[in-house]
C-alpha positions as CSV (number, residue, x, y, z in Angstrom):
1,M,41.2,135.0,43.9
2,S,39.7,135.6,47.9
3,H,35.9,136.1,46.7
4,R,36.1,132.6,45.3
5,M,36.8,130.9,48.4
6,D,34.6,128.4,49.5
7,K,33.1,128.2,53.3
8,Q,35.6,125.5,54.5
9,S,38.4,127.8,53.4
10,I,37.4,130.4,55.1
11,Q,36.5,128.4,58.1
12,T,40.5,127.1,58.4
13,L,41.6,130.4,57.9
14,V,39.5,131.4,61.5
15,N,40.8,128.5,63.1
16,V,44.2,129.3,62.3
17,K,43.6,133.4,63.4
18,S,44.8,133.7,59.9
19,D,46.5,137.5,59.2
20,R,44.5,137.4,56.1
21,L,41.3,137.9,57.1
22,T,39.8,141.0,58.9
23,Y,36.6,142.0,60.1
24,C,34.1,144.4,60.8
25,E,30.8,144.9,62.0
26,N,27.3,145.2,60.1
27,E,25.1,148.5,60.5
28,G,22.3,146.7,59.4
29,K,19.3,147.2,61.9
30,S,18.7,143.9,63.1
31,A,19.7,143.2,66.5
32,V,21.0,139.7,65.8
33,W,24.4,141.5,64.1
34,K,26.1,142.2,67.3
35,H,26.5,138.7,67.2
36,F,28.7,138.6,64.2
37,L,31.2,140.4,62.0
38,L,31.2,140.5,58.3
39,I,34.7,138.9,57.1
40,S,37.4,140.1,54.5
41,V,40.4,138.2,53.1
42,D,43.3,139.9,52.1
43,G,41.0,143.3,51.7
44,S,38.3,141.6,49.8
45,K,35.0,141.4,51.2
46,V,33.6,137.8,50.9
47,P,30.1,136.4,51.4
48,F,30.8,135.1,54.7
49,V,30.6,136.1,58.4
50,K,31.7,135.3,61.6
51,C,30.1,134.4,64.6
52,N,31.6,136.2,67.4
53,K,30.5,133.3,70.0
54,C,31.6,130.1,68.2
55,H,33.6,131.7,65.4
56,T,31.7,129.6,62.9
57,V,31.3,130.7,59.6
58,L,28.2,131.6,58.1
59,K,27.4,132.3,54.4
60,W,25.4,135.2,53.9
61,L,24.4,137.5,50.9
62,S,22.8,140.9,51.6
63,K,19.7,139.9,50.2
64,D,19.6,136.6,51.7
65,G,18.1,139.0,55.0
66,T,19.0,137.5,58.6
67,K,16.7,134.4,59.3
68,S,20.0,132.2,59.0
69,L,21.8,134.6,61.5
70,N,19.2,134.3,64.2
71,G,18.8,130.2,63.9
72,H,22.5,130.1,64.2
73,H,22.5,132.5,67.3
74,V,19.7,130.3,69.1
75,T,21.5,127.7,69.0
76,C,24.7,128.8,69.8
77,S,23.5,130.7,72.7
78,A,21.2,127.3,74.1
79,Q,24.7,126.0,74.7
80,S,26.1,126.0,78.2
81,P,28.6,129.2,78.8
82,T,30.9,126.1,80.2
83,T,30.4,123.7,77.1
84,R,33.8,122.7,75.7
85,I,34.1,121.4,72.2
86,T,35.5,118.3,74.3
87,D,31.7,118.0,76.1
88,M,30.1,117.7,73.0
89,P,29.5,114.3,71.1
90,G,32.0,112.6,69.2
91,F,34.7,114.0,72.2
92,S,35.9,112.3,75.3
93,A,37.3,114.1,78.1
94,V,40.7,113.3,79.6
95,G,41.5,109.7,80.8
96,T,37.6,108.4,79.2
97,K,38.4,105.2,77.8
98,V,37.9,104.4,74.1
99,P,36.0,101.3,72.9
100,S,38.2,98.4,72.0
101,T,37.1,98.7,68.3
102,V,38.4,102.0,68.2
103,K,42.1,100.6,69.0
104,S,41.4,97.9,66.7
105,S,40.3,100.4,63.7
106,M,43.3,102.7,64.5
107,A,45.4,99.3,64.3
108,N,43.9,99.0,60.7
109,E,45.4,102.7,59.7
110,I,48.5,102.2,61.0
111,V,48.9,98.9,59.1
112,S,47.9,101.0,55.8
113,M,49.6,103.4,56.7
114,C,53.6,101.3,57.2
115,A,52.4,99.2,53.9
116,T,51.7,102.4,51.8
117,D,54.7,104.4,53.1
118,I,57.1,101.9,53.7
119,R,57.4,102.3,57.3
120,P,58.6,99.8,60.6
121,F,55.2,98.4,62.3
122,T,57.5,99.9,65.6
123,I,56.9,103.4,64.5
124,V,53.8,103.2,66.8
125,D,56.2,102.7,69.8
126,G,58.4,106.2,69.8
127,P,58.0,108.7,71.5
128,G,58.0,111.3,68.6
129,F,55.5,109.9,67.0
130,K,53.2,109.6,70.0
131,R,53.8,113.8,70.9
132,V,52.6,113.9,67.1
133,A,49.4,111.9,67.7
134,Q,48.9,113.7,70.9
135,K,49.0,117.0,69.3
136,L,46.9,116.0,66.4
137,I,43.9,115.2,68.9
138,A,44.8,118.2,70.9
139,L,44.0,120.1,67.6
140,G,40.6,117.9,66.8
141,A,39.4,118.6,69.8
142,Q,39.9,122.4,69.4
143,Y,39.0,122.6,65.8
144,G,36.6,119.9,65.2
145,N,37.3,117.8,62.7
146,I,38.9,119.0,60.2
147,P,40.9,117.7,56.8
148,A,44.2,116.4,58.0
149,D,45.8,118.2,55.0
150,N,44.9,121.7,57.0
151,V,47.3,121.0,59.7
152,L,50.3,118.6,58.2
153,P,52.9,120.8,56.9
154,C,54.8,119.3,53.6
155,A,58.2,118.1,53.9
156,T,59.6,121.4,52.6
157,T,58.1,123.3,55.7
158,V,59.4,120.3,58.1
159,S,62.2,121.1,56.5
160,R,62.7,124.7,56.9
161,H,61.5,124.6,60.6
162,L,64.2,122.0,61.4
163,H,66.6,125.3,61.5
164,N,64.0,126.6,64.0
165,V,64.0,124.0,66.1
166,V,67.6,123.5,66.4
167,A,68.5,126.8,66.9
168,E,65.9,127.4,70.1
169,R,67.2,123.5,71.9
170,K,70.9,124.7,71.2
171,A,70.3,128.3,73.2
172,D,69.2,126.2,76.2
173,V,72.3,123.8,75.9
174,I,74.5,126.8,75.5
175,E,72.8,128.0,78.6
176,K,73.4,124.9,80.1
177,L,77.1,123.8,79.2
178,R,78.3,127.9,80.2
179,A,76.9,127.5,83.5
180,V,78.9,124.1,84.0
181,G,82.3,125.2,82.3
182,N,84.4,121.9,82.7
183,C,83.3,118.9,80.9
184,G,84.4,115.8,79.3
185,I,84.6,115.8,75.8
186,T,84.9,112.9,73.5
187,T,85.4,113.3,69.5
188,D,85.4,110.6,66.9
189,G,85.4,110.2,62.8
190,W,83.6,108.2,60.8
191,T,82.8,107.2,57.0
192,H,79.2,106.7,55.9
193,T,80.1,103.8,53.5
194,T,77.6,104.6,50.7
195,T,78.4,108.3,50.1
196,N,82.4,107.6,51.7
197,H,81.5,111.4,53.2
198,Q,83.6,111.8,56.3
199,Y,82.2,113.0,59.6
200,I,83.7,113.7,62.9
201,T,81.5,113.8,66.2
202,I,81.7,115.9,69.3
203,T,79.6,114.8,72.4
204,A,79.5,117.1,75.8
205,H,79.1,114.9,79.5
206,Y,78.9,116.9,82.6
207,I,77.1,116.4,86.3
208,D,74.8,119.6,87.0
209,K,74.2,121.0,90.2
210,E,72.2,118.6,91.4
211,W,74.3,115.9,90.4
212,N,72.4,114.4,87.4
213,V,74.8,113.2,84.8
214,H,73.9,115.0,81.5
215,S,75.1,114.1,77.7
216,Y,74.9,115.8,74.4
217,I,75.8,115.8,71.0
218,L,77.4,118.5,70.0
219,A,78.0,118.0,66.6
220,T,78.5,115.5,63.7
221,R,80.0,117.6,61.1
222,L,81.1,116.8,57.4
223,A,84.6,116.6,57.7
224,D,85.8,115.1,54.3
225,D,89.7,117.1,54.5
226,Q,92.6,115.0,55.9
227,H,92.2,114.7,59.7
228,T,95.2,115.9,60.3
229,A,96.0,117.3,64.5
230,H,95.8,120.4,62.9
231,Y,92.6,119.9,61.6
232,I,90.8,118.0,63.8
233,R,92.2,120.5,66.5
234,N,90.4,123.6,64.7
235,F,87.6,121.5,63.8
236,V,86.5,120.3,67.5
237,G,87.6,124.3,68.9
238,D,85.0,125.8,66.4
239,I,82.3,123.7,67.3
240,L,82.8,124.3,71.1
241,A,83.5,127.9,70.5
242,E,79.6,127.6,69.3
243,F,78.5,126.4,72.5
244,G,80.7,128.7,74.3
245,L,83.4,126.4,75.5
246,G,86.8,127.1,75.1
247,I,89.2,124.0,74.6
248,G,91.5,124.6,76.8
249,E,88.9,123.9,79.7
250,H,87.9,120.5,79.1
251,I,89.5,117.2,79.6
252,F,89.3,114.9,76.3
253,V,88.4,111.4,75.5
254,T,89.2,109.6,72.6
255,D,91.0,106.8,70.6
256,N,94.7,105.6,70.8
257,A,95.0,107.3,67.0
258,A,98.1,109.3,66.7
259,N,96.1,112.1,65.1
260,M,93.8,112.3,67.7
261,K,96.5,112.1,70.6
262,S,98.8,115.0,68.8
263,A,95.0,117.0,68.4
264,F,94.8,117.7,72.3
265,R,98.9,117.2,73.1
266,N,98.2,120.5,75.0
267,E,94.8,119.7,76.3
268,V,93.7,116.8,78.9
269,W,93.7,113.8,76.9
270,V,92.2,110.6,78.4
271,G,92.5,107.0,76.0
272,C,89.1,105.5,75.5
273,S,89.0,102.1,77.5
274,G,86.7,100.6,75.2
275,H,89.3,100.8,72.5
276,N,91.7,99.8,75.0
277,L,90.0,96.6,75.9
278,N,89.6,95.9,72.1
279,L,92.8,96.2,71.5
280,V,93.7,93.4,74.1
281,L,91.3,90.9,72.7
282,S,92.1,91.9,69.0
283,H,95.7,91.0,69.7
284,G,95.7,88.7,72.2
285,L,93.3,86.1,69.8
286,Q,95.2,86.6,66.7
287,P,97.7,84.3,65.7
288,S,100.8,85.2,67.3
289,S,104.3,86.4,66.0
290,A,107.7,84.7,66.4
291,E,109.2,87.7,68.3
292,E,105.9,87.5,70.8
293,H,106.9,85.8,74.3
294,H,103.7,84.5,75.3
295,V,102.1,83.3,71.9
296,L,98.1,82.3,71.8
297,P,97.8,78.5,72.0
298,A,97.4,76.5,68.5
299,E,94.1,74.8,70.1
300,V,92.7,77.9,70.9
301,T,93.6,79.6,67.0
302,T,92.0,76.1,65.7
303,L,89.0,76.7,67.7
304,I,88.3,80.4,66.5
305,N,89.1,79.1,63.0
306,T,86.5,75.9,63.0
307,C,83.8,78.4,64.3
308,K,84.3,81.1,61.8
309,E,84.1,78.3,59.3
310,L,80.8,77.1,60.8
311,V,79.0,80.1,61.0
312,T,80.0,81.2,56.9
313,L,79.1,77.4,56.0
314,S,75.7,77.6,58.6
315,K,74.5,81.0,56.5
316,R,75.6,80.1,53.0
317,S,73.7,76.3,53.3
318,C,70.7,78.3,54.9
319,V,71.2,75.6,57.6
320,N,70.6,79.3,60.4
321,R,66.7,78.4,59.3
322,H,66.9,75.2,61.4
323,L,68.2,77.2,64.2
324,E,66.0,78.9,67.3
325,T,68.8,81.8,67.4
326,T,70.9,82.4,64.2
327,L,75.2,81.9,64.3
328,K,76.9,84.9,64.5
329,Q,80.1,85.9,62.5
330,C,83.1,87.4,63.9
331,V,83.4,91.2,62.3
332,C,86.9,93.0,63.4
333,T,85.5,96.2,63.8
334,R,83.0,95.3,66.1
335,W,83.9,94.6,70.2
336,N,83.9,91.4,71.6
337,S,82.9,90.0,68.1
338,V,85.2,87.0,68.8
339,L,83.1,86.1,72.0
340,T,79.5,87.0,70.8
341,M,80.7,84.5,68.1
342,L,81.4,81.5,70.5
343,Q,78.7,81.9,72.4
344,S,76.2,81.6,69.3
345,V,78.1,78.6,68.3
346,N,77.8,76.7,71.8
347,D,74.3,78.0,72.3
348,N,73.6,76.0,69.0
349,K,75.8,73.1,69.0
350,A,73.2,70.2,70.2
351,K,71.0,71.3,66.9
352,L,73.8,71.9,64.9
353,R,74.8,67.9,65.5
354,T,71.0,67.2,64.8
355,V,70.9,68.7,61.4
356,A,74.5,67.6,60.4
357,S,73.2,63.8,61.3
358,D,70.5,63.9,58.9
359,A,72.1,62.0,55.3
360,K,71.4,64.5,53.1
361,S,73.1,67.7,55.5
362,N,76.4,69.1,54.2
363,R,79.8,66.5,54.8
364,N,81.6,69.4,55.8
365,L,79.3,70.8,58.5
366,F,79.4,67.3,59.7
367,R,83.6,67.9,59.7
368,L,83.6,71.1,61.2
369,L,81.6,69.7,64.6
370,S,83.4,66.9,64.9
371,D,86.4,69.1,65.0
372,L,84.8,71.0,67.8
373,D,86.1,70.9,71.4
374,D,83.2,71.3,73.1
375,D,85.4,71.6,76.8
376,L,87.8,74.0,75.4
377,L,84.7,75.8,73.7
378,Q,83.2,76.8,77.1
379,T,86.1,77.6,79.2
380,V,87.7,79.9,76.6
381,I,84.1,81.4,76.8
382,A,84.3,81.7,80.5
383,V,87.6,83.2,79.9
384,L,86.5,86.0,77.5
385,V,82.7,86.9,79.3
386,P,84.6,89.6,81.9
387,F,85.8,91.6,78.9
388,E,82.5,91.8,77.8
389,S,81.2,92.8,81.4
390,A,83.9,95.9,81.5
391,T,83.4,97.1,78.1
392,K,79.5,97.3,79.1
393,V,80.7,98.8,82.4
394,L,82.6,101.0,80.9
395,S,80.2,102.6,78.1
396,A,77.5,103.7,80.1
397,D,76.9,107.4,79.7
398,K,74.2,107.4,82.5
399,T,76.1,107.1,85.1
400,P,80.1,108.3,86.2
401,T,82.7,105.9,84.2
402,L,85.6,107.2,85.2
403,H,86.5,106.4,88.9
404,L,86.2,102.5,87.3
405,V,88.6,102.0,84.9
406,L,90.9,101.1,87.7
407,P,89.1,98.5,89.4
408,T,88.4,97.1,86.0
409,R,91.9,96.7,85.4
410,Y,92.3,95.0,88.7
411,K,89.5,93.1,87.9
412,L,90.6,91.5,84.8
413,L,93.6,91.1,85.7
414,Q,92.6,89.2,88.7
415,H,90.2,86.8,86.4
416,L,93.5,86.1,84.4
417,T,95.6,85.0,87.4
418,K,96.3,81.0,86.5
419,S,94.3,78.9,88.9
420,S,95.3,75.4,89.9
421,A,92.1,73.9,87.7
422,D,93.4,75.6,84.3
423,T,94.5,73.4,81.9
424,A,98.0,73.9,80.6
425,V,96.0,75.8,76.8
426,I,93.7,78.2,79.4
427,A,96.9,79.0,81.5
428,D,98.9,79.9,78.6
429,L,95.4,82.2,77.0
430,K,95.4,83.8,80.4
431,Q,99.1,85.0,80.8
432,R,98.9,85.9,76.8
433,L,96.0,88.2,77.7
434,S,97.5,89.4,80.8
435,Q,100.3,90.7,79.2
436,L,98.5,92.6,76.7
437,V,96.0,94.2,79.6
438,H,99.4,95.2,81.1
439,K,100.5,96.6,77.6
440,H,97.2,98.3,76.6
441,F,95.3,98.7,78.9
442,V,97.0,101.6,80.9
443,V,95.9,104.2,83.5
444,G,96.8,107.3,84.7
445,E,96.6,109.8,87.2
446,V,93.6,111.1,85.9
447,H,91.7,107.7,86.7
448,A,93.6,107.5,89.6
449,A,92.0,110.5,90.8
450,A,88.9,109.2,89.8
451,A,89.1,106.3,92.0
452,L,90.2,108.2,94.9
453,L,87.0,110.1,94.9
454,D,84.8,106.6,95.1
455,P,84.7,106.4,99.1
456,R,84.7,102.7,98.4
457,L,88.2,102.6,96.5
458,K,89.9,105.3,98.1
459,N,91.2,102.9,101.0
460,K,91.6,99.7,98.9
461,E,94.7,98.0,99.1
462,G,96.7,96.8,95.4
463,L,93.9,98.4,93.7
464,I,96.3,101.6,93.5
465,S,100.2,101.6,93.4
466,E,101.6,104.3,95.7
467,E,103.1,106.3,92.8
468,L,99.6,106.3,91.0
469,R,97.9,107.1,94.4
470,N,100.3,109.9,94.7
471,G,99.9,111.2,91.4
472,G,95.9,111.2,91.6
473,V,96.0,113.1,94.9
474,K,98.4,115.8,92.9
475,V,95.4,116.0,90.5
476,L,92.7,116.8,93.1
477,E,95.2,119.2,95.0
478,T,95.5,120.8,91.7
479,M,92.3,121.1,91.4
480,L,90.7,122.1,94.4
481,T,93.3,125.0,94.4
482,S,91.5,126.2,91.6
483,A,87.8,125.6,93.3
484,A,89.1,127.3,96.5
485,A,90.3,130.2,94.4
486,A,86.7,131.2,93.8
487,T,84.5,133.4,95.9
488,S,81.7,131.3,97.5
489,A,79.0,133.0,95.6
490,A,80.6,132.6,92.3
491,A,82.2,129.4,93.0
492,E,79.1,127.4,91.2
493,G,79.7,129.6,88.1
494,S,83.9,129.4,87.8
495,E,85.5,127.2,85.8
496,L,87.9,124.8,87.3
497,E,91.3,124.4,85.8
498,P,92.2,120.8,84.1
499,P,93.8,118.7,86.3
500,H,97.5,118.4,84.3
501,K,98.2,119.4,80.6
502,A,101.5,117.1,80.2
503,P,100.7,113.9,80.7
504,R,99.0,111.4,78.2
505,L,96.7,109.2,79.6
506,E,95.2,106.2,78.1
507,A,91.8,105.4,79.7
508,A,90.3,102.1,80.6
509,A,86.6,101.6,81.6
510,S,83.3,103.3,81.8
511,A,79.9,102.6,82.5
512,A,77.0,101.5,85.4
513,A,78.5,100.7,88.3
514,N,78.0,96.6,88.2
515,D,78.6,95.5,91.6
516,D,78.6,91.8,90.5
517,F,81.2,92.4,88.5
518,F,83.4,94.2,91.1
519,E,82.4,92.2,93.9
520,D,84.7,93.0,96.9
521,L,86.0,95.8,95.5
522,F,83.3,97.8,97.2
523,A,83.2,96.2,100.6
524,P,84.5,98.6,103.3
525,S,87.9,98.8,104.5
526,Q,90.3,101.0,106.6
527,P,91.8,104.2,106.0
528,S,95.7,104.1,104.5
529,G,98.0,106.2,105.9
530,S,100.1,107.3,103.2
531,C,98.0,110.4,102.7
532,A,98.8,111.8,106.2
533,T,100.8,114.8,104.6
534,V,97.3,116.0,102.7
535,T,95.8,118.9,104.3
536,D,92.8,120.6,103.8
537,E,89.4,118.9,102.6
538,I,91.2,116.1,100.5
539,G,93.2,114.7,104.2
540,T,89.6,115.2,106.0
541,Y,88.3,112.8,103.4
542,M,91.1,110.3,102.9
543,S,91.6,110.2,106.3
544,T,87.9,109.0,107.2
545,S,86.9,105.0,106.7
546,N,84.7,104.1,104.0
547,E,81.2,104.4,104.3
548,V,78.3,102.0,103.1
549,V,77.9,103.6,99.8
550,T,75.6,102.3,96.6
551,D,75.6,105.3,94.5
552,V,79.1,107.4,94.3
553,L,77.0,110.8,93.6
554,S,74.5,110.3,96.1
555,F,77.4,110.1,98.4
556,W,79.2,113.7,97.2
557,Q,75.6,115.4,97.0
558,Q,75.5,114.7,100.7
559,Q,79.2,115.7,101.4
560,Q,78.3,119.5,99.8
561,L,78.3,121.1,103.2
562,L,81.3,119.2,104.8
563,L,83.5,119.1,101.8
564,P,82.2,122.0,99.4
565,K,85.7,122.5,97.2
566,L,86.4,118.6,96.8
567,A,82.5,117.9,95.7
568,R,82.9,121.0,93.0
569,V,86.0,118.8,92.0
570,A,84.3,115.2,92.1
571,R,81.5,116.7,89.8
572,V,83.7,117.5,87.3
573,L,85.8,114.1,87.2
574,L,83.0,111.7,87.7
575,G,81.2,113.8,84.7
576,V,84.2,112.6,82.2
577,P,83.2,109.3,80.6
578,A,85.7,106.7,80.9
579,T,85.4,105.6,77.0
580,S,84.2,107.6,73.5
581,T,81.4,105.0,72.8
582,S,79.0,108.2,72.8
583,S,80.3,109.2,69.5
584,E,80.6,105.7,68.4
585,R,76.8,105.4,69.1
586,S,75.9,108.8,67.4
587,F,77.9,107.2,64.3
588,S,75.2,104.1,64.6
589,L,72.5,106.9,64.6
590,A,73.9,108.6,61.4
591,G,73.5,105.8,59.4
592,R,70.2,105.2,60.6
593,T,69.6,108.8,59.5
594,L,71.2,108.3,56.4
595,E,70.2,105.2,54.5
596,D,70.2,104.2,51.4
597,R,66.8,106.1,50.8
598,R,68.0,109.7,52.4
599,S,71.4,109.3,51.8
600,T,70.9,112.5,49.1
601,L,70.2,114.1,52.7
602,C,72.0,117.6,53.4
603,H,74.9,117.6,55.7
604,E,73.3,120.2,58.0
605,S,70.1,118.2,58.3
606,V,71.9,115.3,59.7
607,D,73.7,117.7,61.9
608,G,70.7,119.0,63.3
609,L,68.5,115.7,63.5
610,L,71.5,113.7,65.6
611,F,71.7,117.0,67.8
612,L,67.8,116.7,68.7
613,H,67.8,112.9,68.9
614,G,70.6,113.2,71.7
615,L,68.6,115.7,73.5
């Protein structure tokens, strides 16, 4: 009942400006009443009044008279008109340093919170936690030392608000994507290990008019039906339609699964460079079949198997606890996993031999370390390290990567060229991996077009074959014609035609332009004469000498006035990622979101939380 509410409850309703409260003036003769209002809750009068100046609630009954009201009015009026609650005792102005004891006390409370709620200590480093903490501080400054329960919502309320927050932020993303028109779209499937539910993720990537790279997790939705090509295409099409995008307007980047290829056979499809690189190593470091022309040397097979046994034995016999860094197991689904394992063994081999020399140690450990060829281990690692560098370069999502596919392939083949210093085993290993790069790391016309848009690469001899260069130029011409069709006033809002609908293009390479990896490829070179027949902006661009460029986006931002249509083409192509790593990363986030204690989280909540995280 409202008449039974206490003073604190009424004050809370006043602070939050609750609709349950109504106010009216008292018609008493005392002059003090012009400074107070009577309070009603849910239409029923309560024995409380509110100060018009500081909004403090005071208990008042007609039999009490106005002595207490006069006393409050005198105290309230004595404060400076400019006095703020943050100026009062117990509050600090913005920027004021708090005593170290305050932080120490807060650390104690956080320790208790982490123990009580079973949360990691790193929760205090999260930007989301800091925003909530700042909001609570601001509320305390506004309303005073109020109980936390009066401010903090319950879990059910938070869950209900998720839909509202997602809807609001989704509207912003829709507006941005519609302004862009053409995007790079990645998609992949994932199965939750605990629930066996299948999910499909779709991400969008583009470069805005200010030449900033953007990526969004559009959706991570339950997809428990059979993942046929028809199902995947309709699934992705429906998600894109939610964001105001058509399925035929974009360049799709996926793995090489047959259902993915078939799903986007009528669109521009690019195979994930990361998956292609992984295919090279997963096939190249497996024991060879009799039909293969270049076999994996038996010495390398023995080395890998010995390291696998070492890792397994070290984990089972608790040897890992004696090491500064633990040995890493080879996991077939993890990219560059063999290299990670070999590096961990190489880093710890001295300590392992010290442990093995102990008379009480496991004899098998001593035997395995005796079989380990240190020289071969180090040289095999040296052969494999550039593959890891290439994967990192091509998996970046904050910088353009599609233009780096061709130079990555070129550098890997250059690295795998036999040298006079190579042993017979290393020469055979390089030859095998080189063959598989040619087989699995396939590049196409879209990759060539993107590489040509990098002024450091457009005239590099040996980087792009004549046939591939001509195909890349045709892609640029097709997109340039589309860009030229729009008027200058509407050009920024219009969409470009995708380069080609027919060919399938297996990708290779993405991510941050690592100058150390590409070395001489980014050195200036002279213009090639092979594009003499190309006219308009393409001809102007291709006929100029390479400039000293450190960032391809900055270059095209500066060229907008001179080459406006080609700059628009560059924004579209360079915004397409070389890999589908963004979808892979979202699955890692999904696994953390759907941990064992949250495995019953509804699918709509999973989708909404990952969408917001991606922002």
